[in-house]
MIDO-213930 format. One record per residue (C-alpha): residue number from 1; residue in three letters; y negated, z negated, x negated. Coordinates in Angstrom, 2 decimals, padded with zeros to 5 digits, always signed. Example, Ala and Ser with C-alpha at 12.3 -4.5 7.8 and 13.67 -1.06 7.14 Angstrom:
(node 1, "Ala", (+004.50, -007.80, -012.30))
(node 2, "Ser", (+001.06, -007.14, -013.67))
END
This chain:
(node 1, "Unk", (+002.76, +087.29, -099.61))
(node 2, "Unk", (-000.49, +085.57, -100.63))
(node 3, "Unk", (+000.48, +082.52, -098.58))
(node 4, "Unk", (+003.84, +082.36, -100.34))
(node 5, "Unk", (+002.23, +082.51, -103.79))
(node 6, "Unk", (-000.33, +079.88, -102.81))
(node 7, "Unk", (+002.41, +077.59, -101.50))
(node 8, "Unk", (+004.46, +077.92, -104.70))
(node 9, "Unk", (+001.33, +077.23, -106.75))
(node 10, "Unk", (+000.50, +074.07, -104.80))
(node 11, "Unk", (+004.06, +072.79, -105.07))
(node 12, "Unk", (+003.94, +073.31, -108.84))
(node 13, "Unk", (+000.62, +071.51, -109.15))
(node 14, "Unk", (+001.80, +068.50, -107.14))
(node 15, "Unk", (+005.10, +068.33, -109.02))
(node 16, "Unk", (+003.40, +068.25, -112.40))
(node 17, "Unk", (+000.62, +065.96, -111.17))
(node 18, "Unk", (+003.23, +063.36, -110.26))
(node 19, "Unk", (+005.07, +063.64, -113.56))
(node 20, "Unk", (+005.32, +060.47, -115.57))
(node 21, "Unk", (+003.24, +061.23, -118.62))
(node 22, "Unk", (+002.05, +057.84, -119.79))
(node 23, "Unk", (-000.46, +056.58, -122.29))
(node 24, "Unk", (-000.39, +053.06, -123.72))
(node 25, "Unk", (-003.82, +051.42, -123.69))
(node 26, "Unk", (-004.98, +048.55, -125.88))
(node 27, "Unk", (-006.45, +046.39, -123.10))
(node 28, "Unk", (-005.04, +045.28, -119.74))
(node 29, "Unk", (-008.38, +046.01, -118.09))
(node 30, "Unk", (-008.03, +049.70, -119.02))
(node 31, "Unk", (-004.56, +050.04, -117.54))
(node 32, "Unk", (-003.47, +051.46, -114.21))
(node 33, "Unk", (-000.26, +049.44, -114.43))
(node 34, "Unk", (+000.75, +046.35, -116.42))
(node 35, "Unk", (+004.35, +046.63, -117.61))
(node 36, "Unk", (+006.84, +044.05, -118.84))
(node 37, "Unk", (+009.89, +045.27, -120.76))
(node 38, "Unk", (+013.07, +043.38, -119.94))
(node 39, "Unk", (+016.11, +043.09, -122.15))
(node 40, "Unk", (+018.29, +043.28, -119.04))
(node 41, "Unk", (+018.74, +046.23, -116.72))
(node 42, "Unk", (+019.44, +043.88, -113.81))
(node 43, "Unk", (+015.90, +042.39, -114.06))
(node 44, "Unk", (+014.14, +045.75, -113.93))
(node 45, "Unk", (+012.23, +047.33, -111.08))
(node 46, "Unk", (+012.51, +050.64, -112.92))
(node 47, "Unk", (+014.95, +051.91, -115.52))
(node 48, "Unk", (+013.04, +054.19, -117.90))
(node 49, "Unk", (+014.30, +056.90, -120.21))
(node 50, "Unk", (+011.88, +058.07, -122.93))
(node 51, "Unk", (+011.84, +061.86, -122.99))
(node 52, "Unk", (+011.23, +063.84, -126.15))
(node 53, "Unk", (+009.42, +066.69, -124.40))
(node 54, "Unk", (+006.83, +066.73, -121.62))
(node 55, "Unk", (+008.76, +069.48, -119.87))
(node 56, "Unk", (+011.60, +067.02, -119.19))
(node 57, "Unk", (+009.56, +064.85, -116.83))
(node 58, "Unk", (+008.88, +065.49, -113.18))
(node 59, "Unk", (+008.38, +063.27, -110.22))
(node 60, "Unk", (+008.53, +059.50, -110.16))
(node 61, "Unk", (+012.10, +059.11, -111.41))
(node 62, "Unk", (+011.81, +056.90, -114.49))
(node 63, "Unk", (+011.59, +059.77, -116.96))
(node 64, "Unk", (+008.59, +058.99, -119.16))
(node 65, "Unk", (+006.88, +061.03, -121.80))
(node 66, "Unk", (+004.37, +059.17, -123.95))
(node 67, "Unk", (+001.26, +061.27, -124.61))
(node 68, "Unk", (-001.21, +060.90, -127.48))
(node 69, "Unk", (-004.39, +061.06, -125.39))
(node 70, "Unk", (-005.34, +059.18, -122.24))
(node 71, "Unk", (-006.79, +062.37, -120.74))
(node 72, "Unk", (-003.31, +063.92, -120.83))
(node 73, "Unk", (-001.67, +060.98, -119.06))
(node 74, "Unk", (-000.85, +060.59, -115.41))
(node 75, "Unk", (-000.81, +056.79, -115.78))
(node 76, "Unk", (-002.27, +054.42, -118.35))
(node 77, "Unk", (-000.05, +051.43, -119.00))
(node 78, "Unk", (-000.41, +048.16, -120.83))
(node 79, "Unk", (+002.61, +046.22, -122.09))
(node 80, "Unk", (+002.35, +042.51, -121.30))
(node 81, "Unk", (+004.19, +039.63, -122.97))
(node 82, "Unk", (+005.09, +037.76, -119.79))
(node 83, "Unk", (+006.94, +038.94, -116.72))
(node 84, "Unk", (+004.58, +036.96, -114.47))
(node 85, "Unk", (+001.61, +039.01, -115.77))
(node 86, "Unk", (+003.17, +042.36, -114.93))
(node 87, "Unk", (+002.91, +044.77, -112.04))
(node 88, "Unk", (+006.37, +046.18, -112.76))
(node 89, "Unk", (+009.34, +045.25, -114.91))
(node 90, "Unk", (+011.07, +048.06, -116.76))
(node 91, "Unk", (+014.17, +048.43, -118.85))
(node 92, "Unk", (+014.44, +051.19, -121.46))
(node 93, "Unk", (+017.77, +052.98, -121.22))
(node 94, "Unk", (+019.42, +055.10, -123.88))
(node 95, "Unk", (+020.79, +057.34, -121.15))
(node 96, "Unk", (+018.79, +059.77, -119.04))
(node 97, "Unk", (+021.29, +059.47, -116.19))
(node 98, "Unk", (+020.47, +055.76, -115.73))
(node 99, "Unk", (+016.75, +056.34, -115.14))
(node 100, "Unk", (+015.42, +055.50, -111.71))
(node 101, "Unk", (+014.03, +052.89, -109.37))
(node 102, "Unk", (+015.98, +049.74, -108.62))
(node 103, "Unk", (+013.16, +048.21, -106.56))
(node 104, "Unk", (+011.66, +050.88, -104.34))
(node 105, "Unk", (+008.90, +048.58, -103.11))
(node 106, "Unk", (+007.09, +049.00, -106.45))
(node 107, "Unk", (+007.39, +052.80, -106.53))
(node 108, "Unk", (+003.86, +053.29, -105.21))
(node 109, "Unk", (+002.42, +051.85, -108.43))
(node 110, "Unk", (+003.34, +054.98, -110.36))
(node 111, "Unk", (+002.29, +057.54, -107.74))
END
């Protein structure tokens, strides 16, 4: 029984640890990932849906919740002005169902 409870606890910790709670930093040097926002879904490595509540995010699925403090974030991001300066290209979707990776080779950047 103790092993079962420990296993459930570890799964919960790893699930929430991988959730996409992001904080926007003021300087590129402070960021974990530099992000360019595209106007076109077809250009994006990741389609992102902005969640209203932190409980809506889990895993690395393009569901982002923007936190107010860097200590609460899983990743610190910096928005760049040029695609060539970015680590990943994202597109903000109005629909939660569209969120997800279009270029799986960049997925490791948000783990």
